[in-house]
VOLUM-172088 format. One record per residue: residue in one letter; x, y, z of N, C-alpha, C, O, CB in turn. Coordinates in steps of 0.05 Angstrom, whole numbers, plus 5000, padded with zeros to 4 digits. Glycine has a CB too. Layout:
N
aXYZXYZXYZXYZXYZ
...
***
This chain:
284
m546019321131548319451102547719751108549319931115547219341060
k545919771105544520091105545620211129547620351129540920121108
n544420141150545820221176549220331174550220541182545719941194
i550220131162553120121162553620441150554620641161554519821142
l552820421126553020701099551420801111550120891091552220681063
f550120881130549221121143550921241165551421481167546721071153
i551521091179553921131198557021271192558221451204554320871205
l557721051162559721191148559321451139561121611141560621061129
s556921541127556421741121556121991138557122211133554821691111
a554621921158554722061187557722171188558722371178553921831215
c558721981202562422001207563122181183564222381191564621651206
l562922171157565222411143564222641138565422831129566622351115
l561022621144560222941155561923121173563123331173557822931172
i561222891189562622991216565123081208566023311214563022761239
a566522901195569823001193570123221174571523401184571822751181
c569523251156568423451140568223741153569323951149565723361131
g566323651171565524001183567524081203567824321209562124031202
g569223891216571123911232573524011212574424231215571423651248
s574123881199576924031174576024331163577724501161577323811137
k573124381156572724691158572924901169573325131160571624731157
k572424761201572824951227575125021232575625251238572024851252
i577424791229579724801226581125011213582725171225580024611217
v580525001188581025191168581025501172582825661169579425131151
q578525531178576725721185579125831209580726011207573325601195
n578625701226580725851245583425851243584726021255580525771269
t584425691232587025831221587526091212589126261219587825721201
t585126081187585926311165584526561188585826781188584026261125
k582626541201582226821214583826991221583727221212581226821232
p586026881242588127041252589627271230590627501233590326821263
n589227121207592027281179588827491180589227721186593527011132
t586427431175583927621167584427861182584628091174580727501175
q584727761206584828021235586328241230585728471227586327941264
n589728021228592028171220591628441201591828681205593927971206
t590828311181590328461158588928711158589628921147589028321143
t586828651172585628881174586129011198584629201199583028861169
v587228991217588329151236590229331223590329581225589528991258
s591829161207594229351199593529481168595429521152597429151198
e591129531162589929761138588629881158587730091150587929671109
e587829851182585830081196587630221212587130441222583129981216
k590430081218591630281236592730541226593930541204593730161250
e592430761240593931031224597031031233597930951254592331361234
p598331141211600231161215601831331239600731521250600531201197
l605031221248605431331273606531611265607731671245607431151291
i605831761288607232091280608832081301608032061325605132411280
e611732111292613332211319613232401327612832591312615632221321
e613532411351612932541367615332781375617432681384612132361384
t615332981375617733141379617133341406615133471412618433321351
k619333311416619933501443618733781441620633921433623133541447
e616933901445617534191443619634331446619634371470616234301456
e621534431437624434681451623834841474621834961466625334961429
v624034881488623935131512625835301507628235271512624435041542
v624335561492626735781490627535941519626036111528625636031468
k629935861533630136051547631536331542633936361537631035951563
e629436591545630136801536631936901561631136891584627836971526
t634336991553636637061567636137381581635737571566639237031545
p636237421600635137701617636537871600638837861591635937751654
q634438051596636938291583638138401608637538401632635538591560
q640338521591643238641613643138951603643039001579647238481603
p643139081615643239371621645239441600647039281594644039451651
e645039701588646739701567649839851591649940021609645139941534
v651539701581654439891596655440091578656740051558657239701603
i654540331591656340521573658640591583658840681606655140761566
e661040561564663840661579664640951580665241091561666340541566
e664441031605665441261613668641371594670941291598665841211646
k667841541578670141641570672141831586670742001598669441761550
p675441871593675442071605675342331593675742401569677142031619
i674842461612674442861611677942901592680242881601674643091663
t677342941575679243121556679743401557678543541540678443111532
v681143501571681443801580682543921552684243791539683743861610
t681544171543682744351515685144431529684444571549680844651501
e687144411527689344651538688944891521687944901498692644571535
a689845101536689945411520693345371523694445561512688045781542
f694845231530697545311528698645071526697944891541698645481549
n700745031504701444721502704544831514705945011507701244541466
h704944571540707244591554709344331553710944231569706344641581
q708244271523709543931519713043921521714443721527708543801480
s713744131516716544261516717844161536719343961538716644561519
w716744371557717844381586717544171600719344141617716744551602
d715243931599715143621604716743561590716543351604712843471600
v718643501572720543361561722543491580723043321598720943371528
l723543661584726043711595725343661625727243551636727144001588
l723043721641722643641661723343331670724743261689720543711661
q722043211654723242941662725842831656727042651668721842761652
k726442961639730342941622732043011655733442841667731443351586
h731343261664733543351670732643411707733843561724734343611647
v729843211710729343301744728443051749726942931734727043561756
t729542931778730042611787726042601802725342821809733842571822
p724842471804722542441822722342511849720242521861721942221823
e725542581865725442671889725443001884724743141903727842551906
g726143141857726543381854729443501851729743741846725343471871
n731843321856733843431847734243481813733743311796735643291859
v735343761808735643831788738043751779739743691796735044041787
s738543741746741743721739741143991716739443971698743143341723
y742744221719742544451713744244471693744044671679742744611733
k746444271686748444221679746244081646746644151622750544031704
g743943871658743043761631740944001615740143971592741343461637
f740244241635739044431621740144611602739244741584738144541636
i742544581613745744741594746144681562746544821542749044581608
k745844381571745844211544744044241522744544251498745443961549
d741544251538738044251526738244561522736644591503734944131555
k739244811527738145041522737545131504736345351508738945171528
a737845071483736445081452732944971461730945111455738544801425
l732844791471729444761472728344891497725944931499728344441474
l730244971517729445201536728845411531727445561545730845251549
r729945461508730045791500727745741484726445941477732945951482
t726945511476724845561451721945561472720145711465724945251421
y721645411492719545421508719245691518717245821512719745221529
l721545841538721346021540720346291528719146471540722546001543
k721246261498720246451476716546511477715146711481721246281444
s716246131471713046211473711646241503709246271506711445971458
l713146221519711746321551711546701543709846841554714846221588
e713746851521713647011525712347191505711847441505715447031532
n712047041493709947101466706847031469705247031450711046911437
t706346981489703046861496701746991522702746861541703046501503
t700347141531699347371548696747141553695247051537698647731531
p697047081584694146971581691147131579690347321591693946821604
a690046981560687347141569685947091581686146891596685947201557
e683247281582681547251609679047021602677246951617680047601619
t679746921573677446681571679146491580677846281575676046601541
w681246421590682446221603681746181628681546351646684746251602
s681445851629680545771653682145801673684545761667679845541653
k681545871700683445881727685345621729687545661740681445901755
e684745361721686945151712688645181697690645061705686344961703
d689145331668690745461646691745681662694145741664689145561620
k690045771670692446071683694445981705696946011707690446351704
l692045821723694645681745697545611734699745721734693745381755
a696145321725699445221708700845331684702545191672699144951696
y700345591675702145711662703245831677705645751675701445841644
w703046061699704046261716705346021734707146141746701646491731
m705345761742707045621753709045591742711045721749706445431757
n708945421720710445411689712545611689714945561691708245481661
v711345881686713546141679715046111699717446051695712646461677
y714146151726716446211754718645931752721145981750714446191793
n717945741753719345491748722045561729724445591735717145271734
a720545581700722345601683724445771681726645731671721245631666
f723645981692725246241693726946231713729046371712723646481697
t726446071734728546041756730845871749733145911758727345931780
i730145701733731645501723733945671710736245671716730045301704
k732645831687734246081669736046181679738446201672732846311663
l734546291706736046461720738946291731741346351725734046571743
i738146101746740845921751742845911727744846061727740145601757
i742345741707744245691693745845931667747445911649743145451683
n744146161679745646391669747546511688749246681682743846611659
n747046431714749046481733751046261739752846281757747746551757
y750545971717752345721734755445741726756345831705751245371724
p756645641745756445531764755345621793756545841794758345461763
v754145611814753245751832751845591859749945431859751645921817
k753445681880751945481905749445481911748145301922752845521932
s748745751902745745811918744646061908746246241901745845851953
i741146091905740846241891740646501897740346691882739446181881
k741046511931742346721943744946981935745147221940743146571959
n746646741916748946881910748847021889750347191881750946731908
i746846931879745247191856744147411867742047391880742747101839
k745247681861744547881870740848001861740248131841747048031861
d739547931880736748081880735547841860734647921838736648461868
p735447661864734747421841731747431847730647261833736347071845
w730047571864727147481850726347801853724047881853724747211870
d728447941853726948261838729148331818730248551819726348591863
l729748151803731648231775729048191753727648001747734847961768
r729148421746727348391716727648311692726948441672726748571707
f728648081692730047901673728247721649729447571633731447711692
f725947771649724047711630721547831619720047901638723447521636
k720847861604717947901593716647651581717547461569717948121571
i713647731589711447631583708947841564707448011574710547531613
g709147791536708147941525710148211525712548151524705647941535
s709348521528710648691523711748751557713748881561709148891505
k710548661573711048731603713448591610713748361602708748631624
w715348691623717848571638716848431666715048561677720348821645
y717648221677717148111706720048081720722448121713715447801704
t718747991742720547911764719447681775716947671774721048111785
l721147431788719647261798718847341822718147151835720747031798
n718547561836716847671860714047791843711847821855718847941880
d714347871816711647961804709347681802707047681809712448111770
i710647481791709247191790708447141811705947111814710746971782
e709947101832708946941859706547181876704247121882712246861882
h707847441880705247551905704647751883703747911899706247711945
r704447861863702247931848700847881829699648061818702248051844
i700647501819699247391804698247201827696447251843700547291778
l699946931827699146721838698046701862696146551865700746581837
r699246871889697946941907695347041912693847011931699147051912
k695247161892692847311886690547081869688147141866693847591867
m691446911862689746601859687646461880685546351875692046381857
e688846521904686746501926687646181931685746051940682946581916
d690146031925690845781926692345711947693545531935692045711904
p693245711969696045621985697345471973699645431980695745502011
r696545361955697645031951700345151926702145021917694244721931
i699845361924702245411907704645471909706345521892702145531897
h704645451937706845491952708945211948711345191953705845541984
f707245021938708444661939709344631915710944461907706144381945
g707644881897708544821863710544971851711744881832706344871844
i710945191861713445331857716245301867716245181889712845531862
n718745371860721145181870722845461862722645601842722044831851
c724345471884726645691890728945621879730545801874727345731918
a729545321872732545261858733945191893736445191895734445621835
s732245151915733345031941732644751954730944571949732645221962
f734644781971733944401977731044471995728844371990737144152004
s731344642013728844732033726244822019724044852029729644972051
c727044841995724144941987722444641971723444441962724545241961
p719744711973718344441953720044291938721844421927716444521930
p720044071934721043931906720744061884718744201884719743691899
l722344061859721044201830719843841825720543601829724244381798
l717743981816715443691801717043661772717843861761711043801792
n717243421762718543301740716143301715715843151696719642981750
k715143471723712743421701711843761697712043921716709543171717
a711043821677709843991669707344041674705943871665710143981652
f705544291690703544271698702144431677702944621663703444331725
t699344281677697444361654694444351665693844291688697744161626
a693244401649689444531661688944271671687544271692686344641631
e689644061662688143731666689643631689688543431699688643481638
n691543711699692943581718693743721746694343611767695143501704
v693344061739694144211756693544181794695344201811693144431742
d690444141801689944091822690043821832690343801856688044181824
q689943651821691743321831694243401839694943441862692343051805
e695643431816698743521822699943721850702043731862699543691794
l697543881853698344051877697743931900699343921918697144311878
e694643801901694343641925696643411928697043341951691443521925
k697943301910699443141911702743161936703943031953699843131883
l702643451921706143661922705243691958706643581974706344131895
a702343861968701543851994701843652014702343702037699443881994
i701343372002701043192026704043112023705043082045698742932024
t705743062002708643052002710643232018712343132032709243091979
f710143532014710943712031710643722057712443802071710243892025
i708543662065707543812093708143432114708143392139702743982088
n708443302096709142962110712342972111713842832124707842632086
d712843142096717243042091717943152113717443392117719743222062
p719342962136720643072161723643192153725443222170720742832184
k723843232126726643402126724843712120725743932127729543272094
r722943702111722643992116720344092132719944332134722544122092
n718543892146717243872170716443682187715643462178715743942166
t716643722216716343492232714143532251713843722267718843422246
l712543302248710143382263709143182275708442962265708143502249
t708943252300707743182319703943182331702243312318709243312332
t703143032353700443092354700743462377699043632382698442752372
d703543442385703543752415705143872400705444102408705043722456
k706443832381708543902379709943892338710343692325709843712402
v710244172330711344162307712644362297711944592303709844112293
q714944332280717744442276717044512240717544302228720744162284
l716644622230715244722204717344852187719444902199712944932208
s717144892165718145012148717545302144715345412145717744892131
k719945402139719545822147716845862130714945992139723046122129
i716945702099714845802079711445822097709545962088714945542051
f711245692119708745712136708845962154706746032166708345452155
s711846162159710746312172712046582149711646802159711646262206
w713046592127713346692113709746802092708647012088715546532106
f709446622088706146642079703846582090701846552076705646512060
s703646552124702046532139698746592130696846452132703046672156
k699046822120696946912114694946792101692446792106697347072105
d696746652078695346462055694646172067693146042053697546412028
f695346082088694345822093693045862117693345702135696445612094
k691346102122689146132150686246282131684746442140690846422184
t686146212113683646332098681046152099678946212088684246382067
e681645902116679545672122679945622144679645402153679445432108
g680845862160680945702190684645772198685845942185679945242186
s685745632217687845632223689845502214689145302201687745622240
l692545562217694445472210695045082210696044912195696045652225
i693645082235694144712244691744672232691744432227694344572281
d689244792224687344662207687544542181686544332173685844792205
f689544792165690444692144692944442145693244282127691244932131
l694544452168696044262165694443912166694743692156698244342188
n692944022182690543742194689643672164689143432163687043862220
k689143792141687543722123689943562105688943522082685843972110
y692143472106693943412093696543162113697642972103694943722083
a696643212132698943102159697842862160695442812154698943262194
k699542682169698942322171697642422201695342362206702542022172
v698942542215698442522246696442802247696443012234701742542269
t694542692268692542932273694343242291694243202316689542762297
v695043372288696443602309693743782325691643852314698643862286
n694243802345693443972368692744252360694644392353695643982388
q690644342359690544732362692444872377693245092373687744862376
n693044722396695044892419697944802423699544832441693744862450
a698144632394701544532390702544722389701744932377702644362367
q705544672407707644902395709344852372710144642361709544982414
k709545072370710345062332713145272336713145482349706945272304
s715445172322717545252314717445242288715545152276719345152324
y720345362272721045372248723645332247725345462259720345582236
k724145072225727445002215728345172194727145302177727944712202
k731245132203733145352186732945222163732644982159736445422194
y733145482139731945392115735445352098737645472102729145662100
n734945212085737545062069736845212039735045152024737344632067
w738845432036738745572005740845371988740945401964740145962004
t742045201998743945111975742244931944740044821941746444881992
l743544951935742244951904741044581903741944361912745445051873
n739644621894737644351889738644161872737144121853734844411877
e741044001873742343921840743743651855745043491843745444201819
***
């Protein structure tokens, strides 16, 4: 009996010990989890470092402002008249100028009351005197209108019919004693003698700002105009302007050299030269 009790006691002790181990094993993971949870450092959210890309610095763009030329004389009213009564081809409405005689008279009066000063630029003087020549040629024609040709007027270029300041002038005074002495042969393409064979009258006023550019255009247009000049490599038929004022076109070489500066064909130095008949019919 004692033996049985001893065996039962031993079994009971073994059973209790096993049960305790089971309980310990079951609770142990919880204990570990709690410990890990308490010891774990809080997560810090990683943020990607922003890469700032620097835009390459562009060079500063400086806007170029057009050069403004201060005009010594205001030719605006003459510009208005020319644009209104002269076509781009140079045909003139003398009847239109007669209708606008009051505005023309005002402009001519402003020319008469202003004598170019020594302080004026060459461009101002050039523009002024060419406008004088052209404006007073218009006046001469409308004073004698209707007329078929300027040559029907007695001594048109030697007629002393206008003054600048206190001095009376002729058209020849302006052309030969003032403009030609400025040593720019292109003036012969800018002044107009009211005839078809003359260089076409520009339908805008010359100004200090535009005079060089416009004379350059007029030279190209006139020299390459087959009605006024016929140019080939070995033969040229020229306007009589190149004969009457030949000296002016030879200041930097031969006449052929001057033509080749503007001609669309290259003319040989030994090209045969002749001159076209001049048409003095009124350019209207």
